[in-house]
Residue frames relative to the residue before (quaternion, step in Angstrom):
aa qw qx qy qz dx dy dz
X 1.0000 0.0000 0.0000 0.0000 0.00 0.00 0.00
X 0.5266 -0.5965 0.4960 0.3476 3.55 -1.30 0.29
X 0.3234 -0.7905 0.4912 0.1711 3.57 -0.21 1.31
X 0.6332 0.5405 -0.3481 0.4311 3.59 0.91 -0.85
X 0.6838 0.4733 -0.2821 0.4784 3.57 0.92 -0.90
X 0.6801 0.5062 -0.2982 0.4386 3.58 0.88 -0.93
X 0.7385 0.3941 -0.2207 0.5006 3.58 1.11 -0.68
X 0.4282 -0.7007 0.4556 0.3436 3.60 1.29 0.16
X 0.6849 -0.5278 0.2432 0.4395 3.54 1.00 1.06
X 0.3525 0.7182 -0.5213 0.2969 3.60 1.14 0.48
X 0.7845 0.1319 -0.0576 0.6032 3.58 1.16 -0.65
X 0.7580 0.2935 -0.2533 0.5245 3.56 -0.88 0.95
X 0.5269 0.0879 -0.7508 -0.3885 1.50 -2.42 -0.69
X 0.5802 0.5687 -0.4024 0.4218 3.63 1.17 -0.25
X 0.5142 -0.6872 0.4166 0.2998 3.57 -0.70 1.09
X 0.6792 0.5241 -0.3225 0.4001 3.59 0.81 -0.92
X 0.6109 0.5666 -0.3694 0.4115 3.63 1.11 -0.51
X 0.5649 0.6098 -0.3925 0.3936 3.60 1.15 -0.47
X 0.6353 0.5525 -0.3438 0.4159 3.62 0.99 -0.76
X 0.6211 0.5478 -0.3459 0.4411 3.59 1.09 -0.62
X 0.7511 0.2813 -0.1656 0.5739 3.58 1.27 -0.39
X 0.1437 0.8715 -0.4646 0.0628 3.53 1.19 0.63
X 0.6532 0.5104 -0.3331 0.4492 3.61 0.88 -0.84
X 0.6718 0.4855 -0.2943 0.4758 3.57 0.96 -0.86
X 0.6341 0.5320 -0.3273 0.4558 3.55 1.05 -0.76
X 0.6574 0.4993 -0.3145 0.4687 3.58 0.94 -0.85
X 0.6357 0.5241 -0.3319 0.4594 3.59 0.99 -0.79
X 0.6566 0.4936 -0.3091 0.4792 3.58 0.98 -0.83
X 0.6746 0.5077 -0.3039 0.4415 3.59 0.86 -0.96
X 0.6718 0.5083 -0.2953 0.4507 3.58 1.06 -0.76
X 0.7844 0.3579 -0.1671 0.4782 3.58 1.08 -0.65
X 0.5766 0.6262 -0.3828 0.3591 3.61 1.13 -0.51
X 0.3792 -0.6753 0.5795 0.2537 3.55 -1.15 0.66
X 0.0199 -0.8354 0.5467 -0.0530 3.56 -0.24 1.32
X 0.3332 0.7903 -0.4685 0.2121 3.57 1.27 0.23
X 0.7396 0.3862 -0.2241 0.5035 3.60 1.10 -0.61
X 0.4827 0.6796 -0.4332 0.3428 3.59 1.27 0.02
X 0.4798 -0.6914 0.4635 0.2772 3.56 -0.83 1.01
X 0.3202 -0.7263 0.5792 0.1858 3.55 -1.04 0.85
X 0.3070 -0.7584 0.5541 0.1538 3.54 -1.10 0.77
X 0.2674 -0.7251 0.6060 0.1884 3.56 -1.19 0.54
X 0.0555 0.7946 -0.5993 0.0794 3.55 -1.08 0.72
X 0.4048 -0.6623 0.5662 0.2772 3.53 -1.34 0.28
X 0.6200 -0.5633 0.3921 0.3801 3.57 -1.14 0.61
X 0.6248 0.5605 -0.3378 0.4258 3.59 1.09 -0.67
X 0.6292 0.5400 -0.3343 0.4480 3.61 1.23 -0.33
X 0.6078 0.5892 -0.3490 0.4020 3.58 1.22 -0.38
X 0.2440 -0.7268 0.6199 0.1670 3.52 -1.19 0.68
X 0.7378 -0.3314 0.2967 0.5077 3.55 -1.24 -0.40
X 0.5317 -0.6290 0.4536 0.3405 3.62 -1.00 0.71
X 0.7327 0.1772 -0.1602 0.6372 3.58 1.26 -0.38
X 0.1423 -0.8791 0.4502 0.0654 3.57 0.20 1.28
X 0.8002 0.2185 -0.1161 0.5463 3.61 1.15 -0.38
X 0.0546 0.8239 -0.5611 0.0586 3.61 0.61 1.07
X 0.4748 -0.6491 0.5068 0.3105 3.55 -1.11 0.65
X 0.7980 0.0876 -0.0266 0.5957 3.57 1.13 -0.66
X 0.1010 -0.7593 0.6403 0.0572 3.55 -1.13 0.77
X 0.1110 -0.8024 0.5860 0.0215 3.55 -0.44 1.26
X 0.0711 -0.7656 0.6368 0.0576 3.55 -1.18 0.61
X 0.2434 -0.7908 0.5560 0.0786 3.53 -0.97 0.98
X 0.2112 -0.7914 0.5649 0.0993 3.56 -0.91 0.94
X 0.8541 0.2024 -0.1259 0.4623 3.56 -1.34 0.40
X 0.3834 0.7599 -0.4534 0.2645 3.60 1.03 0.72
X 0.6650 0.3425 -0.3134 0.5851 3.59 1.30 0.32
X 0.5530 -0.6561 0.4000 0.3221 3.57 -0.84 0.95
X 0.6862 0.4861 -0.2962 0.4529 3.59 0.84 -0.94
X 0.6426 0.5034 -0.3319 0.4726 3.59 1.06 -0.63
X 0.6095 0.5305 -0.3547 0.4703 3.59 1.03 -0.71
X 0.6621 0.5159 -0.3061 0.4493 3.59 0.96 -0.88
X 0.6903 0.4695 -0.2986 0.4624 3.60 0.88 -0.87
X 0.6636 0.4865 -0.2926 0.4872 3.58 1.27 -0.42
X 0.5164 -0.6813 0.3894 0.3428 3.56 1.32 -0.06
X 0.6067 0.5462 -0.3556 0.4551 3.59 1.20 0.48
X 0.5100 -0.5906 0.5198 0.3477 3.54 -1.31 0.35
X 0.5934 -0.5616 0.4294 0.3849 3.56 -1.21 0.44
X 0.4837 -0.6569 0.4817 0.3202 3.61 -0.96 0.76
X 0.3071 -0.7691 0.5405 0.1481 3.56 -1.12 0.74
X 0.7972 0.3030 -0.1524 0.4995 3.58 0.67 -1.09
X 0.7663 -0.1574 0.1358 0.6079 3.59 0.93 -0.90
X 0.4199 -0.7107 0.4914 0.2777 3.61 -0.78 0.89
X 0.6537 -0.4851 0.3787 0.4403 3.60 -1.21 0.33
X 0.0871 -0.8000 0.5935 -0.0092 3.56 -0.85 1.05
X 0.0754 0.7787 -0.6153 0.0966 3.56 -0.85 1.03
X 0.4303 -0.6936 0.5060 0.2788 3.58 -1.23 -0.17
X 0.2299 -0.6702 0.6744 0.2078 3.48 -1.36 0.43
X 0.4240 -0.7264 0.4714 0.2653 3.57 -0.70 1.01
X 0.6103 -0.6240 0.3588 0.3307 3.54 -1.01 0.92
X 0.5866 0.5945 -0.3736 0.4035 3.60 1.13 -0.48
X 0.6320 0.5351 -0.3370 0.4480 3.60 1.24 -0.26
X 0.5011 0.6812 -0.4164 0.3338 3.61 1.26 -0.21
X 0.0957 0.7640 -0.6353 0.0599 3.53 -1.15 0.73
X 0.6364 -0.5540 0.3984 0.3596 3.52 -1.36 0.04
X 0.7495 -0.4738 0.2674 0.3772 3.56 -1.34 -0.01
X 0.7773 0.2444 -0.1256 0.5660 3.62 1.10 -0.53
X 0.2128 0.8168 -0.4839 0.2312 3.55 0.01 1.32
X 0.3471 -0.6555 0.6160 0.2654 3.49 -1.45 0.12
X 0.1370 -0.8078 0.5727 0.0268 3.58 -0.74 1.12
X 0.3142 -0.7380 0.5692 0.1808 3.56 -0.91 0.97
X 0.3562 -0.7413 0.5319 0.2017 3.56 -0.73 1.07
X 0.4794 -0.6597 0.4854 0.3153 3.63 -0.87 0.85
X 0.5306 -0.6521 0.4414 0.3137 3.55 -0.92 0.92
X 0.8468 0.1484 -0.1269 0.4948 3.56 -0.94 0.93
X 0.5597 0.6366 -0.3752 0.3751 3.58 1.22 0.25
X 0.3383 -0.6833 0.6005 0.2410 3.51 -1.42 0.05
X 0.0519 -0.8441 0.5336 -0.0095 3.57 0.10 1.30
X 0.1798 -0.8049 0.5652 0.0198 3.52 -0.76 1.21
X 0.3950 -0.7028 0.5490 0.2205 3.55 -1.34 0.35
X 0.0588 0.7746 -0.6288 0.0336 3.60 -1.17 0.60
X 0.1738 -0.7890 0.5818 0.0938 3.61 -0.19 1.23
X 0.0178 0.8213 -0.5671 0.0597 3.58 -0.93 0.87
X 0.4375 -0.6035 0.5918 0.3067 3.51 -1.31 0.51
X 0.1387 -0.7928 0.5911 0.0530 3.57 -0.83 1.02
X 0.2501 -0.7605 0.5888 0.1117 3.54 -0.88 1.05
X 0.1645 -0.7561 0.6260 0.0966 3.56 -1.04 0.85
X 0.3527 -0.7593 0.5147 0.1850 3.57 -0.69 1.13
X 0.2111 -0.8148 0.5336 0.0825 3.58 -0.98 0.89
X 0.7744 0.1791 -0.1153 0.5957 3.59 1.26 -0.23
X 0.5702 -0.5730 0.4516 0.3776 3.58 -1.11 0.64
X 0.0462 -0.8249 0.5614 -0.0483 3.56 -0.76 1.09
X 0.1603 0.7569 -0.6228 0.1161 3.55 -0.93 0.97
X 0.8499 -0.0338 -0.0416 0.5243 3.54 -0.82 1.13
X 0.2757 0.7533 -0.5414 0.2518 3.57 0.78 1.07
X 0.4836 -0.6679 0.4891 0.2843 3.56 -1.16 0.60
X 0.6542 -0.5266 0.3667 0.4003 3.56 -1.24 0.40
X 0.6654 0.5352 -0.3128 0.4160 3.57 0.99 -0.81
X 0.7470 0.3555 -0.2139 0.5195 3.59 1.21 -0.34
X 0.4248 0.7572 -0.4371 0.2346 3.58 1.27 -0.18
X 0.6388 0.5327 -0.3416 0.4376 3.62 0.94 -0.80
X 0.5802 0.5949 -0.3774 0.4087 3.62 1.14 -0.49
X 0.6853 0.4707 -0.2736 0.4837 3.57 1.22 -0.42
X 0.5841 0.5775 -0.3569 0.4449 3.58 1.32 0.04
X 0.3586 -0.7220 0.5509 0.2160 3.58 -0.79 1.02
X 0.7390 -0.3128 0.2361 0.5480 3.56 0.97 -0.84
X 0.4176 -0.6818 0.5393 0.2643 3.53 -1.33 -0.14
X 0.0698 -0.7727 0.6300 0.0340 3.52 -1.30 0.40
X 0.5566 -0.5908 0.4644 0.3541 3.59 -1.32 0.01
X 0.0010 0.8050 -0.5932 0.0001 3.56 -1.03 0.73
X 0.2054 -0.7241 0.6379 0.1628 3.52 -1.33 0.38
X 0.2143 -0.7537 0.6119 0.1075 3.53 -0.80 1.10
X 0.0829 -0.8173 0.5698 0.0195 3.58 0.40 1.23
X 0.0936 -0.8307 0.5467 -0.0470 3.54 -0.85 1.05
X 0.2103 -0.7464 0.6180 0.1290 3.57 -0.81 1.03
X 0.3226 -0.8354 0.4144 0.1623 3.52 -0.08 1.37
X 0.6079 0.5578 -0.3822 0.4163 3.64 1.00 -0.61
X 0.6778 0.4583 -0.2852 0.4993 3.59 0.89 -0.92
X 0.6449 0.5540 -0.3256 0.4136 3.59 0.92 -0.89
X 0.8130 0.3340 -0.1310 0.4586 3.57 0.83 -1.01
X 0.5037 0.6395 -0.4631 0.3505 3.62 1.11 -0.01
X 0.4922 -0.7271 0.4234 0.2232 3.53 -0.99 1.01
X 0.5044 0.0216 -0.7964 -0.3329 1.35 -2.49 -0.35
X 0.7535 0.1991 -0.1610 0.6055 3.61 1.24 -0.26
X 0.6008 -0.5892 0.3842 0.3799 3.63 -1.03 0.66
X 0.2843 -0.7440 0.5877 0.1422 3.55 -1.16 0.79
X 0.0783 -0.8466 0.5248 0.0422 3.58 0.57 1.14
X 0.6848 0.5089 -0.3054 0.4229 3.59 0.77 -1.00
X 0.7014 0.4592 -0.2731 0.4717 3.58 0.85 -0.94
X 0.6811 0.5121 -0.2994 0.4293 3.58 0.88 -0.91
X 0.7475 0.3792 -0.1986 0.5079 3.57 1.19 -0.50
X 0.6926 0.5074 -0.2573 0.4434 3.60 1.23 0.20
X 0.2628 0.7345 -0.5704 0.2572 3.58 1.04 0.68
X 0.6616 -0.4987 0.3511 0.4362 3.64 -1.15 0.41
X 0.8276 0.2055 -0.1767 0.4916 3.56 -0.89 0.98
X 0.5194 0.6778 -0.3946 0.3393 3.61 1.27 0.03
X 0.7228 0.3296 -0.2541 0.5516 3.61 1.24 0.19
X 0.0453 0.8001 -0.5955 0.0571 3.61 0.47 1.12
X 0.0308 -0.7970 0.6013 -0.0477 3.56 -0.92 0.99
X 0.4779 0.6685 -0.4845 0.2999 3.57 -1.03 0.73
X 0.5736 0.0801 -0.7100 -0.4006 1.53 -2.27 -0.92
X 0.7919 0.0472 -0.0215 0.6085 3.58 1.28 -0.33
X 0.5463 -0.5728 0.4900 0.3652 3.52 -1.37 0.10
X 0.1180 -0.7658 0.6293 0.0597 3.57 -0.99 0.91
X 0.3646 -0.7387 0.5201 0.2255 3.60 -0.66 1.07
X 0.6219 -0.6053 0.3392 0.3630 3.61 -0.98 0.81
X 0.6257 0.5609 -0.3510 0.4132 3.61 1.05 -0.64
X 0.6218 0.5498 -0.3407 0.4416 3.60 1.23 -0.31
X 0.6492 0.5242 -0.3060 0.4584 3.59 1.27 -0.25
X 0.5249 -0.6498 0.4491 0.3172 3.57 -0.93 0.90
X 0.7685 -0.0540 0.0432 0.6361 3.58 1.05 -0.78
X 0.3042 -0.8073 0.4781 0.1650 3.56 -0.12 1.28
X 0.7181 0.4293 -0.2490 0.4879 3.61 1.20 -0.40
X 0.7482 0.2913 -0.2089 0.5583 3.60 1.21 0.22
X 0.2058 0.7751 -0.5542 0.2228 3.54 0.11 1.38
X 0.4172 -0.6743 0.5462 0.2701 3.57 -1.00 0.81
X 0.0499 0.7834 -0.6187 0.0322 3.57 -1.06 0.76
X 0.1638 0.7896 -0.5780 0.1249 3.52 -1.15 0.62
X 0.1592 -0.7714 0.5999 0.1403 3.54 -1.31 -0.10
X 0.1954 -0.7729 0.5983 0.0803 3.54 -1.27 0.51
X 0.2342 -0.7379 0.6162 0.1449 3.55 -1.16 0.71
X 0.8370 -0.0956 0.0098 0.5388 3.56 -0.62 1.18
X 0.7520 -0.4080 0.1948 0.4797 3.55 1.01 0.88
X 0.6295 0.5146 -0.3359 0.4756 3.62 1.25 -0.15
X 0.3720 -0.7396 0.5154 0.2212 3.60 -0.59 1.11
X 0.0966 -0.8140 0.5725 0.0197 3.56 -0.79 1.07
X 0.7652 0.1383 -0.1273 0.6158 3.61 1.25 -0.30
X 0.0768 0.7803 -0.6118 0.1042 3.56 -0.99 0.91
X 0.2512 0.7889 -0.5176 0.2158 3.58 -0.22 1.23
X 0.3213 -0.7054 0.5872 0.2331 3.54 -1.36 -0.21
X 0.5118 -0.6727 0.4412 0.3014 3.56 -1.00 0.83
X 0.5009 0.6284 -0.4446 0.3957 3.63 1.19 -0.15
X 0.6619 0.5098 -0.3006 0.4600 3.60 1.23 -0.39
X 0.3694 0.7124 -0.5080 0.3130 3.59 1.22 0.19
X 0.4371 -0.6789 0.5214 0.2760 3.59 -0.89 0.91
X 0.7421 0.1664 -0.0981 0.6419 3.54 1.07 -0.82
X 0.2483 -0.7833 0.5503 0.1481 3.63 -0.17 1.22
X 0.7499 -0.4288 0.2516 0.4364 3.56 -1.27 0.36
X 0.6869 0.4948 -0.3106 0.4323 3.61 0.73 -0.99
X 0.6833 0.4677 -0.2972 0.4755 3.58 0.88 -0.89
X 0.6387 0.5409 -0.3276 0.4383 3.58 0.99 -0.83
X 0.6599 0.4897 -0.3069 0.4801 3.59 0.89 -0.94
X 0.6591 0.5143 -0.3133 0.4506 3.57 0.89 -0.90
X 0.6791 0.4939 -0.3016 0.4515 3.60 0.82 -0.96
X 0.6432 0.5198 -0.3326 0.4533 3.60 0.94 -0.82
X 0.7069 0.4779 -0.2777 0.4414 3.58 0.92 -0.88
X 0.5266 0.5903 -0.4378 0.4273 3.59 1.20 -0.02
X 0.7338 0.3751 -0.2110 0.5257 3.58 1.25 -0.44
X 0.8177 0.1535 -0.0374 0.5536 3.58 0.78 -1.07
X 0.4213 -0.6402 0.5637 0.3081 3.52 -1.35 0.15
X 0.2494 -0.7591 0.5856 0.1364 3.56 -0.88 0.97
X 0.2296 -0.7936 0.5559 0.0917 3.55 -1.00 0.88
X 0.6380 -0.5245 0.3878 0.4092 3.60 -1.16 0.50
X 0.7782 0.2965 -0.2529 0.4924 3.55 -0.86 1.03
X 0.4773 0.6622 -0.4487 0.3638 3.60 1.22 -0.21
X 0.2781 -0.7532 0.5781 0.1456 3.55 -1.19 0.68
X 0.0774 -0.7602 0.6427 0.0551 3.54 -1.16 0.74
X 0.2157 -0.7295 0.6399 0.1089 3.57 -0.65 1.19
X 0.2813 -0.8545 0.4184 0.1252 3.57 -0.25 1.28
X 0.6894 -0.4520 0.2904 0.4859 3.61 1.23 0.01
X 0.3511 -0.7561 0.5272 0.1646 3.54 -1.22 0.54
X 0.4653 -0.6552 0.5078 0.3105 3.60 -1.12 0.61
X 0.7110 -0.4396 0.3286 0.4395 3.57 -1.33 0.04
X 0.5970 0.6026 -0.4235 0.3180 3.52 -1.32 0.36
X 0.4253 0.7055 -0.4747 0.3098 3.60 1.22 0.19
X 0.6607 -0.5706 0.3352 0.3544 3.54 -1.22 0.54
X 0.6682 0.5193 -0.3163 0.4288 3.57 0.97 -0.80
X 0.6764 0.4991 -0.2903 0.4572 3.58 1.20 -0.43
X 0.5726 0.6083 -0.3735 0.4033 3.59 1.29 0.01
X 0.2161 -0.7499 0.6085 0.1439 3.55 -1.28 0.33
X 0.4244 -0.3494 -0.7809 0.2967 1.57 -0.62 2.42
X 0.6275 -0.5301 0.4109 0.3955 3.54 -1.26 0.40
X 0.1355 -0.7851 0.6028 0.0441 3.54 -1.17 0.68
X 0.0389 -0.8002 0.5984 0.0011 3.56 -0.99 0.85
X 0.6407 -0.5455 0.3821 0.3819 3.55 -1.26 0.43
X 0.1936 -0.7898 0.5790 0.0591 3.52 -1.09 0.90
X 0.6277 -0.5084 0.4072 0.4263 3.60 -1.19 0.39
X 0.7570 0.3357 -0.2722 0.4900 3.57 -0.89 0.93
X 0.5425 0.6173 -0.4081 0.3977 3.61 1.21 -0.28
X 0.1653 -0.7361 0.6438 0.1281 3.52 -1.28 0.55
X 0.1467 -0.7905 0.5937 0.0340 3.56 -0.76 1.13
X 0.0630 -0.7821 0.6200 -0.0012 3.57 -0.71 1.14
X 0.0696 -0.8031 0.5914 -0.0200 3.57 -0.73 1.13
X 0.0241 -0.8257 0.5627 -0.0308 3.58 -0.94 0.83
X 0.0835 -0.7328 0.6685 0.0957 3.49 -1.40 0.40
X 0.5558 -0.6385 0.4375 0.3034 3.54 -0.91 1.03
X 0.8447 0.1669 -0.1424 0.4882 3.55 -0.89 0.98
X 0.6851 0.4588 -0.2799 0.4916 3.58 1.28 -0.07
X 0.5788 -0.5737 0.4007 0.4187 3.61 0.65 -1.05
X 0.4257 -0.7048 0.5087 0.2515 3.55 -1.25 -0.35
X 0.3170 -0.6899 0.6203 0.1972 3.48 -1.41 0.47
X 0.0859 -0.7776 0.6202 0.0588 3.54 -1.23 0.47
X 0.0179 0.8066 -0.5874 0.0631 3.56 -0.53 1.23
X 0.1401 -0.7505 0.6406 0.0817 3.56 -1.05 0.88
X 0.2631 -0.8039 0.5255 0.0919 3.55 -0.95 0.95
X 0.0763 -0.7863 0.6132 -0.0044 3.54 -1.01 0.95
X 0.6004 -0.5520 0.4289 0.3884 3.56 -1.27 0.33
């Protein structure tokens, strides 16, 4: 439905402004009589990111043990590698992505957390209270740019246009049977290449949010890509990367799916 119209412009019309008033929005959504509100029809290709203008986009590396092993690293102990995907790489759930010429583009399905309240130095036991909801994300990665020296270029290698598809929508944690144990995976042309569960996160959502807020302040609408399970292309023997004509479908249990098609 059109939230701005249904709320008499109390919320919206820009999606990102709703996160700044998330507690009030949830209170309105829980109590408003929406039985007469017109429903809208749309195609998945019309959807953008559920948080289209985050102030910060965090991405977490090596947050599943099997993925750390396939990448040749030990599991992180104090804090996993943290980097950013630039906001210009954000897109919606059903898109066409142009592969960088001469590159090796890899896939990484991830649970993405959307922040709903300003958070700084919060404890693990309260961290979920600062989460508006979760969604599906792909941390698409061009490995040649990412790994060329003298130091890795994580941000640049993972931020080509369309390299951060997110969606198809935000799901609030109360809608999930177990917010800390969700199946996630992805398939290329129907072949499953990643298949994991978020219960295997080394730093689960609550701990991850808490640890980040010991250093930085999180703002409403911020995104956190929480890490990917094993099965990425660079960790295979032989290595495998996305090709023109491939279709990548990514999913998370209880949340939804992404669908990306790749062209030269």
